[in-house]
A tleap script that builds the chain and sets N, CA, C and O, in Angstrom:
source leaprc.protein.ff14SB
mol = sequence {
  NMET GLY HIE ILE LEU THR ALA LYS ASP GLY
  ALA LYS GLY GLY LYS LYS SER LYS ARG LYS
  PRO PHE ASP GLU ARG PHE LYS ASP PHE LEU
  ALA GLU THR VAL GLY GLY LEU THR ASN GLU
  ASP HIE LEU ARG GLU ALA LEU MET LYS PHE
  ALA LEU LYS GLY ASN VAL LYS ALA ALA THR
  GLU LEU LEU ASP ARG ALA HIE GLY LYS PRO
  LYS GLN PRO ILE GLN GLN ASP ILE SER LEU
  ASP SER GLU ILE THR VAL ASN PHE GLU PRO
  VAL LYS LYS LYS CLYS
}
set mol.1.N position { 21.134 -0.325 -10.471 }
set mol.1.CA position { 19.693 -0.435 -10.321 }
set mol.1.C position { 19.136 0.938 -9.967 }
set mol.1.O position { 19.821 1.727 -9.316 }
set mol.2.N position { 17.952 1.228 -10.368 }
set mol.2.CA position { 17.339 2.545 -10.188 }
set mol.2.C position { 16.778 2.774 -8.803 }
set mol.2.O position { 16.749 1.869 -7.969 }
set mol.3.N position { 16.344 3.964 -8.575 }
set mol.3.CA position { 15.753 4.393 -7.318 }
set mol.3.C position { 14.332 3.838 -7.201 }
set mol.3.O position { 13.554 3.918 -8.152 }
set mol.4.N position { 13.999 3.284 -6.057 }
set mol.4.CA position { 12.638 2.812 -5.805 }
set mol.4.C position { 11.815 4.004 -5.327 }
set mol.4.O position { 12.203 4.683 -4.376 }
set mol.5.N position { 10.696 4.261 -5.972 }
set mol.5.CA position { 9.848 5.394 -5.627 }
set mol.5.C position { 9.039 5.074 -4.383 }
set mol.5.O position { 8.457 3.994 -4.273 }
set mol.6.N position { 9.002 6.012 -3.446 }
set mol.6.CA position { 8.249 5.818 -2.211 }
set mol.6.C position { 7.299 6.982 -2.005 }
set mol.6.O position { 7.369 7.988 -2.710 }
set mol.7.N position { 6.406 6.836 -1.027 }
set mol.7.CA position { 5.456 7.900 -0.710 }
set mol.7.C position { 6.173 9.140 -0.201 }
set mol.7.O position { 5.630 10.241 -0.292 }
set mol.8.N position { 7.377 8.989 0.333 }
set mol.8.CA position { 8.127 10.124 0.865 }
set mol.8.C position { 8.762 10.968 -0.234 }
set mol.8.O position { 9.357 12.004 0.064 }
set mol.9.N position { 8.654 10.558 -1.491 }
set mol.9.CA position { 9.312 11.258 -2.586 }
set mol.9.C position { 8.621 12.555 -2.985 }
set mol.9.O position { 9.208 13.326 -3.744 }
set mol.10.N position { 7.432 12.835 -2.527 }
set mol.10.CA position { 6.685 14.028 -2.935 }
set mol.10.C position { 7.025 15.237 -2.081 }
set mol.10.O position { 7.890 15.172 -1.207 }
set mol.11.N position { 6.332 16.345 -2.345 }
set mol.11.CA position { 6.526 17.571 -1.575 }
set mol.11.C position { 5.994 17.360 -0.161 }
set mol.11.O position { 5.020 16.637 0.050 }
set mol.12.N position { 6.656 18.009 0.807 }
set mol.12.CA position { 6.261 17.846 2.206 }
set mol.12.C position { 5.743 19.168 2.745 }
set mol.12.O position { 6.305 20.225 2.460 }
set mol.13.N position { 4.672 19.107 3.522 }
set mol.13.CA position { 4.171 20.286 4.210 }
set mol.13.C position { 3.815 21.450 3.314 }
set mol.13.O position { 3.919 22.604 3.730 }
set mol.14.N position { 3.405 21.178 2.119 }
set mol.14.CA position { 3.007 22.244 1.209 }
set mol.14.C position { 4.174 22.972 0.566 }
set mol.14.O position { 3.967 23.877 -0.243 }
set mol.15.N position { 5.408 22.590 0.916 }
set mol.15.CA position { 6.575 23.225 0.316 }
set mol.15.C position { 6.769 22.695 -1.090 }
set mol.15.O position { 6.466 21.537 -1.377 }
set mol.16.N position { 7.271 23.543 -1.959 }
set mol.16.CA position { 7.519 23.118 -3.317 }
set mol.16.C position { 8.760 22.237 -3.360 }
set mol.16.O position { 9.818 22.621 -2.863 }
set mol.17.N position { 8.629 21.079 -3.943 }
set mol.17.CA position { 9.736 20.138 -4.030 }
set mol.17.C position { 10.686 20.569 -5.140 }
set mol.17.O position { 10.270 21.093 -6.173 }
set mol.18.N position { 11.973 20.335 -4.898 }
set mol.18.CA position { 12.972 20.614 -5.926 }
set mol.18.C position { 13.103 19.440 -6.887 }
set mol.18.O position { 13.804 19.518 -7.896 }
set mol.19.N position { 12.421 18.361 -6.557 }
set mol.19.CA position { 12.465 17.171 -7.396 }
set mol.19.C position { 11.510 17.298 -8.577 }
set mol.19.O position { 10.601 18.127 -8.586 }
set mol.20.N position { 11.749 16.446 -9.573 }
set mol.20.CA position { 10.828 16.371 -10.705 }
set mol.20.C position { 9.481 15.877 -10.204 }
set mol.20.O position { 9.422 15.181 -9.190 }
set mol.21.N position { 8.399 16.220 -10.891 }
set mol.21.CA position { 7.088 15.667 -10.524 }
set mol.21.C position { 7.112 14.140 -10.621 }
set mol.21.O position { 7.885 13.563 -11.385 }
set mol.22.N position { 6.250 13.503 -9.833 }
set mol.22.CA position { 6.219 12.045 -9.762 }
set mol.22.C position { 6.091 11.402 -11.134 }
set mol.22.O position { 6.799 10.437 -11.424 }
set mol.23.N position { 5.190 11.919 -11.999 }
set mol.23.CA position { 4.982 11.271 -13.293 }
set mol.23.C position { 6.255 11.278 -14.138 }
set mol.23.O position { 6.517 10.318 -14.863 }
set mol.24.N position { 7.047 12.347 -14.055 }
set mol.24.CA position { 8.298 12.399 -14.813 }
set mol.24.C position { 9.308 11.411 -14.254 }
set mol.24.O position { 9.994 10.726 -15.012 }
set mol.25.N position { 9.402 11.335 -12.922 }
set mol.25.CA position { 10.331 10.385 -12.306 }
set mol.25.C position { 9.916 8.953 -12.596 }
set mol.25.O position { 10.767 8.087 -12.801 }
set mol.26.N position { 8.607 8.697 -12.615 }
set mol.26.CA position { 8.132 7.342 -12.894 }
set mol.26.C position { 8.442 6.957 -14.339 }
set mol.26.O position { 8.815 5.814 -14.604 }
set mol.27.N position { 8.296 7.887 -15.271 }
set mol.27.CA position { 8.656 7.611 -16.669 }
set mol.27.C position { 10.139 7.294 -16.780 }
set mol.27.O position { 10.533 6.384 -17.509 }
set mol.28.N position { 10.965 8.049 -16.052 }
set mol.28.CA position { 12.405 7.776 -16.048 }
set mol.28.C position { 12.677 6.380 -15.485 }
set mol.28.O position { 13.480 5.627 -16.036 }
set mol.29.N position { 12.001 6.043 -14.381 }
set mol.29.CA position { 12.150 4.724 -13.761 }
set mol.29.C position { 11.772 3.622 -14.745 }
set mol.29.O position { 12.493 2.631 -14.861 }
set mol.30.N position { 10.665 3.776 -15.451 }
set mol.30.CA position { 10.221 2.757 -16.404 }
set mol.30.C position { 11.213 2.579 -17.545 }
set mol.30.O position { 11.340 1.483 -18.090 }
set mol.31.N position { 11.912 3.643 -17.908 }
set mol.31.CA position { 12.847 3.598 -19.026 }
set mol.31.C position { 14.206 2.996 -18.645 }
set mol.31.O position { 14.971 2.607 -19.527 }
set mol.32.N position { 14.515 2.913 -17.340 }
set mol.32.CA position { 15.796 2.353 -16.917 }
set mol.32.C position { 15.896 0.893 -17.326 }
set mol.32.O position { 14.909 0.157 -17.309 }
set mol.33.N position { 17.109 0.487 -17.694 }
set mol.33.CA position { 17.341 -0.885 -18.136 }
set mol.33.C position { 18.003 -1.695 -17.036 }
set mol.33.O position { 18.990 -1.270 -16.435 }
set mol.34.N position { 17.440 -2.869 -16.785 }
set mol.34.CA position { 17.986 -3.805 -15.801 }
set mol.34.C position { 17.996 -5.182 -16.451 }
set mol.34.O position { 16.951 -5.685 -16.866 }
set mol.35.N position { 19.173 -5.790 -16.540 }
set mol.35.CA position { 19.260 -7.139 -17.112 }
set mol.35.C position { 18.838 -7.212 -18.564 }
set mol.35.O position { 18.305 -8.233 -18.998 }
set mol.36.N position { 19.062 -6.159 -19.320 }
set mol.36.CA position { 18.735 -6.163 -20.748 }
set mol.36.C position { 17.304 -5.769 -21.075 }
set mol.36.O position { 16.956 -5.632 -22.248 }
set mol.37.N position { 16.459 -5.582 -20.045 }
set mol.37.CA position { 15.075 -5.161 -20.260 }
set mol.37.C position { 14.818 -3.882 -19.467 }
set mol.37.O position { 15.457 -3.634 -18.444 }
set mol.38.N position { 13.885 -3.084 -19.946 }
set mol.38.CA position { 13.510 -1.894 -19.186 }
set mol.38.C position { 12.651 -2.313 -18.000 }
set mol.38.O position { 12.082 -3.405 -17.990 }
set mol.39.N position { 12.561 -1.441 -17.002 }
set mol.39.CA position { 11.680 -1.723 -15.871 }
set mol.39.C position { 10.245 -1.893 -16.343 }
set mol.39.O position { 9.489 -2.677 -15.770 }
set mol.40.N position { 9.867 -1.158 -17.389 }
set mol.40.CA position { 8.520 -1.315 -17.938 }
set mol.40.C position { 8.321 -2.737 -18.466 }
set mol.40.O position { 7.271 -3.342 -18.250 }
set mol.41.N position { 9.334 -3.267 -19.159 }
set mol.41.CA position { 9.248 -4.643 -19.657 }
set mol.41.C position { 9.140 -5.644 -18.512 }
set mol.41.O position { 8.360 -6.594 -18.582 }
set mol.42.N position { 9.933 -5.427 -17.446 }
set mol.42.CA position { 9.871 -6.320 -16.283 }
set mol.42.C position { 8.484 -6.289 -15.647 }
set mol.42.O position { 7.950 -7.335 -15.277 }
set mol.43.N position { 7.896 -5.098 -15.516 }
set mol.43.CA position { 6.553 -4.989 -14.930 }
set mol.43.C position { 5.510 -5.674 -15.800 }
set mol.43.O position { 4.617 -6.355 -15.297 }
set mol.44.N position { 5.632 -5.488 -17.108 }
set mol.44.CA position { 4.688 -6.123 -18.034 }
set mol.44.C position { 4.782 -7.642 -17.934 }
set mol.44.O position { 3.762 -8.331 -17.903 }
set mol.45.N position { 6.023 -8.167 -17.883 }
set mol.45.CA position { 6.210 -9.608 -17.762 }
set mol.45.C position { 5.593 -10.137 -16.466 }
set mol.45.O position { 4.931 -11.175 -16.464 }
set mol.46.N position { 5.814 -9.414 -15.364 }
set mol.46.CA position { 5.256 -9.840 -14.079 }
set mol.46.C position { 3.727 -9.843 -14.128 }
set mol.46.O position { 3.086 -10.760 -13.614 }
set mol.47.N position { 3.150 -8.814 -14.747 }
set mol.47.CA position { 1.699 -8.720 -14.855 }
set mol.47.C position { 1.147 -9.877 -15.689 }
set mol.47.O position { 0.101 -10.439 -15.366 }
set mol.48.N position { 1.864 -10.230 -16.772 }
set mol.48.CA position { 1.425 -11.351 -17.613 }
set mol.48.C position { 1.478 -12.671 -16.845 }
set mol.48.O position { 0.596 -13.516 -16.998 }
set mol.49.N position { 2.520 -12.850 -16.013 }
set mol.49.CA position { 2.616 -14.085 -15.224 }
set mol.49.C position { 1.439 -14.199 -14.252 }
set mol.49.O position { 0.844 -15.267 -14.108 }
set mol.50.N position { 1.111 -13.079 -13.584 }
set mol.50.CA position { -0.042 -13.090 -12.675 }
set mol.50.C position { -1.330 -13.422 -13.434 }
set mol.50.O position { -2.149 -14.212 -12.963 }
set mol.51.N position { -1.502 -12.813 -14.614 }
set mol.51.CA position { -2.715 -13.048 -15.405 }
set mol.51.C position { -2.819 -14.518 -15.808 }
set mol.51.O position { -3.896 -15.109 -15.737 }
set mol.52.N position { -1.701 -15.105 -16.231 }
set mol.52.CA position { -1.711 -16.505 -16.654 }
set mol.52.C position { -1.966 -17.468 -15.499 }
set mol.52.O position { -2.400 -18.599 -15.719 }
set mol.53.N position { -1.699 -17.024 -14.266 }
set mol.53.CA position { -1.975 -17.853 -13.087 }
set mol.53.C position { -3.408 -17.681 -12.603 }
set mol.53.O position { -3.804 -18.278 -11.602 }
set mol.54.N position { -4.198 -16.855 -13.321 }
set mol.54.CA position { -5.610 -16.712 -12.976 }
set mol.54.C position { -5.978 -15.429 -12.269 }
set mol.54.O position { -7.120 -15.288 -11.832 }
set mol.55.N position { -5.059 -14.487 -12.136 }
set mol.55.CA position { -5.362 -13.211 -11.489 }
set mol.55.C position { -6.207 -12.374 -12.446 }
set mol.55.O position { -5.701 -11.856 -13.442 }
set mol.56.N position { -7.489 -12.246 -12.139 }
set mol.56.CA position { -8.435 -11.565 -13.019 }
set mol.56.C position { -8.096 -10.083 -13.167 }
set mol.56.O position { -8.207 -9.536 -14.264 }
set mol.57.N position { -7.686 -9.427 -12.085 }
set mol.57.CA position { -7.343 -8.004 -12.146 }
set mol.57.C position { -6.166 -7.780 -13.094 }
set mol.57.O position { -6.184 -6.840 -13.889 }
set mol.58.N position { -5.145 -8.633 -13.018 }
set mol.58.CA position { -3.992 -8.518 -13.912 }
set mol.58.C position { -4.417 -8.728 -15.364 }
set mol.58.O position { -3.984 -7.993 -16.251 }
set mol.59.N position { -5.255 -9.720 -15.606 }
set mol.59.CA position { -5.731 -9.982 -16.967 }
set mol.59.C position { -6.550 -8.812 -17.496 }
set mol.59.O position { -6.427 -8.440 -18.663 }
set mol.60.N position { -7.380 -8.236 -16.642 }
set mol.60.CA position { -8.206 -7.089 -17.042 }
set mol.60.C position { -7.321 -5.903 -17.424 }
set mol.60.O position { -7.558 -5.247 -18.438 }
set mol.61.N position { -6.306 -5.634 -16.611 }
set mol.61.CA position { -5.396 -4.522 -16.901 }
set mol.61.C position { -4.707 -4.718 -18.248 }
set mol.61.O position { -4.614 -3.781 -19.041 }
set mol.62.N position { -4.230 -5.919 -18.504 }
set mol.62.CA position { -3.555 -6.188 -19.777 }
set mol.62.C position { -4.514 -6.056 -20.955 }
set mol.62.O position { -4.176 -5.437 -21.964 }
set mol.63.N position { -5.702 -6.629 -20.834 }
set mol.63.CA position { -6.675 -6.564 -21.928 }
set mol.63.C position { -7.146 -5.129 -22.180 }
set mol.63.O position { -7.325 -4.728 -23.330 }
set mol.64.N position { -7.346 -4.357 -21.112 }
set mol.64.CA position { -7.761 -2.958 -21.274 }
set mol.64.C position { -6.706 -2.163 -22.031 }
set mol.64.O position { -7.040 -1.307 -22.851 }
set mol.65.N position { -5.455 -2.439 -21.763 }
set mol.65.CA position { -4.387 -1.699 -22.438 }
set mol.65.C position { -4.188 -2.176 -23.874 }
set mol.65.O position { -3.839 -1.388 -24.754 }
set mol.66.N position { -4.409 -3.455 -24.104 }
set mol.66.CA position { -4.220 -3.997 -25.450 }
set mol.66.C position { -5.385 -3.663 -26.380 }
set mol.66.O position { -5.180 -3.365 -27.557 }
set mol.67.N position { -6.614 -3.714 -25.845 }
set mol.67.CA position { -7.798 -3.555 -26.699 }
set mol.67.C position { -8.665 -2.369 -26.318 }
set mol.67.O position { -9.653 -2.087 -26.996 }
set mol.68.N position { -8.318 -1.669 -25.249 }
set mol.68.CA position { -9.151 -0.567 -24.771 }
set mol.68.C position { -10.264 -1.101 -23.881 }
set mol.68.O position { -10.684 -2.252 -24.001 }
set mol.69.N position { -10.725 -0.246 -22.994 }
set mol.69.CA position { -11.806 -0.660 -22.104 }
set mol.69.C position { -13.094 -0.761 -22.896 }
set mol.69.O position { -13.337 0.050 -23.789 }
set mol.70.N position { -13.930 -1.754 -22.580 }
set mol.70.CA position { -15.208 -1.864 -23.293 }
set mol.70.C position { -16.096 -0.658 -22.998 }
set mol.70.O position { -16.109 -0.134 -21.885 }
set mol.71.N position { -16.828 -0.236 -24.008 }
set mol.71.CA position { -17.757 0.883 -23.818 }
set mol.71.C position { -18.866 0.463 -22.870 }
set mol.71.O position { -19.384 -0.651 -22.945 }
set mol.72.N position { -19.216 1.370 -21.984 }
set mol.72.CA position { -20.302 1.112 -21.053 }
set mol.72.C position { -21.316 2.233 -21.194 }
set mol.72.O position { -21.189 3.283 -20.564 }
set mol.73.N position { -22.332 2.000 -22.032 }
set mol.73.CA position { -23.319 3.055 -22.232 }
set mol.73.C position { -24.058 3.381 -20.936 }
set mol.73.O position { -24.358 2.499 -20.130 }
set mol.74.N position { -24.336 4.647 -20.761 }
set mol.74.CA position { -25.062 5.117 -19.582 }
set mol.74.C position { -26.353 5.746 -20.070 }
set mol.74.O position { -26.333 6.606 -20.951 }
set mol.75.N position { -27.466 5.328 -19.512 }
set mol.75.CA position { -28.753 5.893 -19.905 }
set mol.75.C position { -29.452 6.413 -18.666 }
set mol.75.O position { -29.511 5.740 -17.636 }
set mol.76.N position { -29.977 7.614 -18.781 }
set mol.76.CA position { -30.692 8.222 -17.653 }
set mol.76.C position { -32.050 8.675 -18.164 }
set mol.76.O position { -32.133 9.439 -19.125 }
set mol.77.N position { -33.104 8.212 -17.530 }
set mol.77.CA position { -34.451 8.645 -17.885 }
set mol.77.C position { -34.918 9.655 -16.848 }
set mol.77.O position { -34.903 9.384 -15.648 }
set mol.78.N position { -35.330 10.820 -17.327 }
set mol.78.CA position { -35.814 11.879 -16.444 }
set mol.78.C position { -37.258 12.181 -16.810 }
set mol.78.O position { -37.566 12.458 -17.969 }
set mol.79.N position { -38.131 12.127 -15.832 }
set mol.79.CA position { -39.542 12.421 -16.090 }
set mol.79.C position { -39.884 13.794 -15.526 }
set mol.79.O position { -39.773 14.037 -14.324 }
set mol.80.N position { -40.302 14.687 -16.420 }
set mol.80.CA position { -40.799 16.006 -16.033 }
set mol.80.C position { -42.211 16.093 -16.614 }
set mol.80.O position { -42.980 15.137 -16.520 }
set mol.81.N position { -42.549 17.227 -17.208 }
set mol.81.CA position { -43.822 17.322 -17.927 }
set mol.81.C position { -43.768 16.442 -19.167 }
set mol.81.O position { -44.782 15.904 -19.613 }
set mol.82.N position { -42.572 16.309 -19.710 }
set mol.82.CA position { -42.387 15.414 -20.846 }
set mol.82.C position { -41.166 14.548 -20.548 }
set mol.82.O position { -40.371 14.874 -19.667 }
set mol.83.N position { -41.021 13.475 -21.263 }
set mol.83.CA position { -39.926 12.552 -20.995 }
set mol.83.C position { -38.708 12.927 -21.833 }
set mol.83.O position { -38.819 13.205 -23.027 }
set mol.84.N position { -37.556 12.929 -21.190 }
set mol.84.CA position { -36.289 13.224 -21.862 }
set mol.84.C position { -35.353 12.055 -21.590 }
set mol.84.O position { -35.215 11.623 -20.446 }
set mol.85.N position { -34.710 11.542 -22.632 }
set mol.85.CA position { -33.735 10.472 -22.468 }
set mol.85.C position { -32.371 11.018 -22.873 }
set mol.85.O position { -32.210 11.570 -23.962 }
set mol.86.N position { -31.409 10.860 -22.002 }
set mol.86.CA position { -30.048 11.326 -22.263 }
set mol.86.C position { -29.144 10.118 -22.315 }
set mol.86.O position { -29.120 9.325 -21.374 }
set mol.87.N position { -28.401 9.961 -23.392 }
set mol.87.CA position { -27.450 8.861 -23.540 }
set mol.87.C position { -26.042 9.438 -23.511 }
set mol.87.O position { -25.722 10.342 -24.283 }
set mol.88.N position { -25.201 8.917 -22.622 }
set mol.88.CA position { -23.828 9.353 -22.520 }
set mol.88.C position { -22.921 8.253 -23.074 }
set mol.88.O position { -23.162 7.066 -22.854 }
set mol.89.N position { -21.887 8.659 -23.788 }
set mol.89.CA position { -20.889 7.713 -24.253 }
set mol.89.C position { -19.536 8.225 -23.782 }
set mol.89.O position { -19.290 9.431 -23.788 }
set mol.90.N position { -18.643 7.299 -23.367 }
set mol.90.CA position { -17.330 7.747 -22.932 }
set mol.90.C position { -16.587 8.450 -24.056 }
set mol.90.O position { -16.722 8.083 -25.223 }
set mol.91.N position { -15.813 9.449 -23.705 }
set mol.91.CA position { -15.017 10.183 -24.680 }
set mol.91.C position { -13.608 9.627 -24.648 }
set mol.91.O position { -13.005 9.518 -23.580 }
set mol.92.N position { -13.080 9.275 -25.810 }
set mol.92.CA position { -11.714 8.739 -25.876 }
set mol.92.C position { -10.735 9.894 -25.796 }
set mol.92.O position { -10.905 10.923 -26.450 }
set mol.93.N position { -9.701 9.704 -24.976 }
set mol.93.CA position { -8.661 10.715 -24.848 }
set mol.93.C position { -7.745 10.636 -26.064 }
set mol.93.O position { -7.469 9.553 -26.579 }
set mol.94.N position { -7.282 11.793 -26.512 }
set mol.94.CA position { -6.333 11.834 -27.602 }
set mol.94.C position { -4.977 11.446 -27.057 }
set mol.94.O position { -4.614 11.833 -25.947 }
set mol.95.N position { -4.224 10.680 -27.837 }
set mol.95.CA position { -2.885 10.248 -27.403 }
set mol.95.C position { -1.859 11.288 -27.746 }
set mol.95.O position { -0.676 11.106 -27.460 }
savepdb mol mol.pdb
quit
């Protein structure tokens, strides 16, 4: 079984850690296989079980990852000598 990541795993007191950065270690953790499934698969299964039991946050997380977060237009009206309307749209990150 793999190492459980804790808050103590990071750099301490501003010293540079000799360990891999957290995101790299977490990717390694997700890729480890336990019982024929990766840890990522186990986490996904657990999240799906919570969602099916009515956990709205779990369902939202799954739907956001499967279909993307819904666009939320932002509109700001600014009144000066003349009226200016600025519309912002979220920018999708490149994969």
